[in-house]
N, C-alpha and C positions, 0 to 999 in steps of 0.2 A: 490834286484827281490830272495829269494829266486828258488831254481833250479829247476826242472821241472822230478822229477823221476816216472818212472811206474814200476808197480805192475811187480814182478819177476813172472814169471809163477808158478803157481802147481809143484809141486815134491814132493815122497816121505821119510820121513828120511836116507834109507834106499840105494837113490841113490845116484850113480853118476854124481858131477855137477860140469860140465867146467866153469871155468872164464876166462874169455879171454876180448881183446877189455882192460886190465889194465896196469898200468903201476905199475910191482911190486917191493917192495925195500926190498935190502938186506940191514936188516938193521944193520949183523958185517961185513960185506963191506962198510956201508955208500955209499951206491951205487944204480941202478935199475937195476931191469936185462934186457937185451937186449928186443927191444921189438918184438914181438909177443909171448912171452911165455906168455903161460895160467897156471893156478893155478886148478889141479881136488883134488879136496877134497870125504871124505867118511866115513861117520860116524865119523865129528869131523876133521877127521886130513887127513893134505894135502898128498896125496899121488905121487903124482909128479906134475914137472912143464916139462910141454909141451911145444916145440920149444926153451929150452933154449938146446945152444949147447950141445954134449956132455949128454945129456939128455936119458936114452931108452924110445924104443916104448913106454905110456899106453896106458892102458887100456881104452876102448873104455867111452865117459862118456851118461851118460840115459838125462841128462837133459846142455845146453847149457845158458849160463846167460855172455851178453854183459855188461862191466863195463864202455863203453861210456868215455875209455880211463882218468876215476879216477884212484886215484892212489891205492895202495891194499898194505897195513902194517904188 
C-alpha cells in the first residue's frame, strides 16, 4: 500500500520554511536529534535547528510544513 502524501502548501522561493514533526538524523553522530527538533530552511540552506538543546532562537518562518513523523536525512 502506498503512503498518502498531502501536497505541500504553496510557498515562494525566498520564504523561510520550518519543517516540523520529523525525525531529524544527525548523520555525523549516527543518531537522531531529540524529538521536537525542527529544520528552518531559507534559500536552500539550513539556517537553524529550532528545538534542539542549546540552539539559539531562530527567526520566524513564513511557512510551516508538518512532516508527519517522517525521517529527514
